[in-house]
N, C-alpha and C positions, 0 to 999 in steps of 0.2 A: 744356401734356400732350404726352405722346408718343403718337403715333397708331400703330396697328398697320399696317404696310404689307401691303397685299392683293397677293394674286399678279398679277404685270402682265398676264397672257395675259387676265384677265377683262376688261382694258381694251385688248385686240388688241395687247399688246406681246410679242413672241415673244423667247426666250431668245438671247442674243448667240452661242450656239453656232451657231446658222443663220446668223449672219453668215459663220462660216468653212466650213460645210459646208451651204449652202442646199437642197440635194438632201435633206436630211433633212424637208423640209417635207412630203414624200410619207408619212411617217410621220403628220404631223398630218392629211392628207387622210383617210387611213385610219381615225383615230380619230374624225374627224368623220362617216364614213359610220356608224361604230357607236353614234353618240351623238344625232346630229342628225336627227329625223325629216324636217324639212323638205327635206333635202338630197335625200332619195330622190325628193321631188314634183319638186324643181326640176331635178335631173339628168336625169329622164326628159323633161320638157316642153324642156329647153335642147338636149337631144342632137335631138330632133325638129326643132326650128327651125334647127340647124345643118345638118342634111342637107338641109334644103329650099333652102339657099343655093347661090349659083352661086359658082366659086372666085374668089378675090379679094376676098371681103367682109370688112367691117371690124365686129368686134364690140367692145362697149365693156362692162364691169362696173363699174357705179357702186357705190362702197364694197367694192372687190373683196377687202380683206383680205389673206390669205395667198395669194390666186389660185385657189382651190380649183375655182372654175367655168370657168376660163381655161386653167391650166398644161396639166392632162390632155387638152385637145383641141387645143392647138396643133402638135403634132407631126402630128396626124391631119389637119390642114388647113393644109400649110406655106405655100401661096400666099395663105392670108388674114392678115389681122391682128388681134390680139387686144389690147386697151387695158385694162390695169387701172389704173382711177382710185379714188384714196384720198384722205383727207384727213390721213391719218396717214403722216409722212415714213418711219416706220420700216418701215411695210407697203410703201412705193413702193420704198425700198432693197432689201427683201427681194425682191420681184418682180424688180428690176433684176438683183441678184445671181445669179438664176437663168441668166441670161445667153442666153434663148431668142431666136432671131434674129427671130420674127414676134410676139413680146411686148413690148409698150412700158408702162411704168408712168408715170404721170401724177399728180402732187401736184395736186388739185382739190377745191375746195369748192363742191359742186355747187348749192349755195343761192346762190351769189355769181356763178359764172362757168360756162361750158358748154364741153366738148371741143371741139377745133378741127376734128376729124374729123366727116364726115357718114356715119353708120354704118347698117348695114342692120338689126343687131340691138344693143338694148340690154338688160341685165339690172341690176337691182336687188334684193338679197335681203337682208331682214331690217334695212333702213337708214333708211327714210322716215320711221318714228315717233320717230327720235331727231333728226330734223333740225327747228329751230324754225320755219323759213320753208319749210315742205314744199311749197306750192303755187308757189313760186319754184323750188324744186328740179325739180319736175314739170315747169314751163317750159321750164327748161334741158335737161332730157332730150328733150323734145319739139323743141326746136331741134336738136339734134344727130342726130336721125333724118332719114334720107332720106325722100321721099315714099314712102308705102306701107311704110315700116320698121316693125317690129315689136318691142315693147317688152314684156318679161316681168317682171312684179313680184311678189315674194312679201312679204307683210306679216302680222304678228298681227294680229288682230281681237277683239273681244269681251271677251277677259279675263277669261272664265268658270272657276271653280275647281269642282273636284269633291270633293276632300277638304277636312277643316278644318284638318289639320297644315300644310298648304303654306302658305296664306295667312299663318299664324303665323310661319312661319320665314322666308318672302318679306318680311315686315315688319320683322322684328327683325335680321336679319344683312344685312350688305352682300352684294351680288350684282350679276351681271352689269348687269341693268336699272337699278339705283340707281348703279352706279359710272360708267355711260355715259350718266347724264342722260336717260332716256327723257322724250320731251315730251308724250306723248299714248298712249292707247288707242283706235285707230280702232275705228268702227263700220262693217259693210260698206256700207251706203248712202253714209255721209260718205267714204269712201275712193273709190267708185266715182263720186261726183258730182264730186270734186276732180279725178278722172283726166278725166273729160268735160268739165269746166270748161277746161280748158287745151287741149282738142282731141282727145283720144284717142278712138278708136272702140273700145268693148270686145268682142272677139272670144269669148273664152271666159273661164270662172272654174272652179277647182277647189278644192275646201275640203280643209283638212287638220286634224289634231288634232280627231277627233271625240271620243267618250267614251273610247275606247281610247288614242288619241293623249294625251289629257289626262292620263289615269291614269299613262301613262309618263313624261311629262314631269313631273309632278308628285312622283312617287316618285324619279326620277333627280335632279332639281334640290334637291329636300329634301336628298338625301343630299351632293351635291357642295357645296351652298351651306354645309352645317354643316362639311365636310371643309376648305373653304378659310378660313372665316370663325370658327368656334367654338373655344370652347377646347378642349385637347388631351383630356380624357375624352370629351368630346362628339364631338370630331373622331374619335377612335379607333371610337367605336360607329357613326358615320355612315359610316366606310369598311367597316367590316364588314357593316353592312346594304346598302351598294352592291355589295359582291361577291355577297352572298346574293341581292339582288333583280334584279341586272342581267339574269339569263336571263328573267325575268318582263317586264322592261323592253322586251327586245328581241322578245318574242313580241307584247307590246302594240302596238309599234311596226309590225310585220308585219301585225296585224290591222287596224290603222287604215289602212296604205296599201292593203290588197286589198280592203277593204269600201267599198261606195259610201258617199257622206255627202250629207246636205242642208244641213248647217250645220258649224260647226267653229271653234276658234280661231285658225285660219290660213286665208289665202286665197292663191291663186296666179291671179293675172289676166295674160292675154294681151291686148296692145293694139294697135292699128294707128294709125300718122299718117294 
């Protein structure tokens, strides 16, 4: 049986065009800002952590992907070292091709091994729930931090839906979560307990994807999933809906970011070793 090929970037594989013009990755960074609400939360907290460090610090991003949380800051901190650690050889090559003097790319399975550097800062965004041996990964992250080092973790939690149409689309069509073999949906208490079990001290937690964020996510992901995975008639309708509803999606993202939340489908946890 012939299987329909899915867009490779849903599995974090970027076009070969970037091999020849790697600086075009900045276009991807911009698109991420316009489509990933979690990035708004992470960048704000990450900037604050970077500002608190003395020159010469080492910062590691576990599951760095295309380097969106490292590359934009490398030139601002030329005396410091940024390490992009990833399991995907293509992502490692992409970061290497950027040829930034203080950016190092490292092929690494964090559940098996730990970076050789002792870092002041470690970041992990939207990765842990895909790792089968997540506590082993957390222990290896703990090991690569200096004493009193900071670990900033973003993870989806809860997995609650607002609409009825999104779960149907999510279950019927291939999308990012299924293609990348998501291992679990964390509950908040479970995730915090795992962090504390390996030795981390929780400093703060910030919720993302309250009602407005959930609605923005479900509208946007419903449309994009159909665009990428549905048959052409439905694909065309979904693309039209995406253009029509995107202004609403952006407004809902802004509402979520600006309003205080006591719970949500995402959590940003700042920890200390």
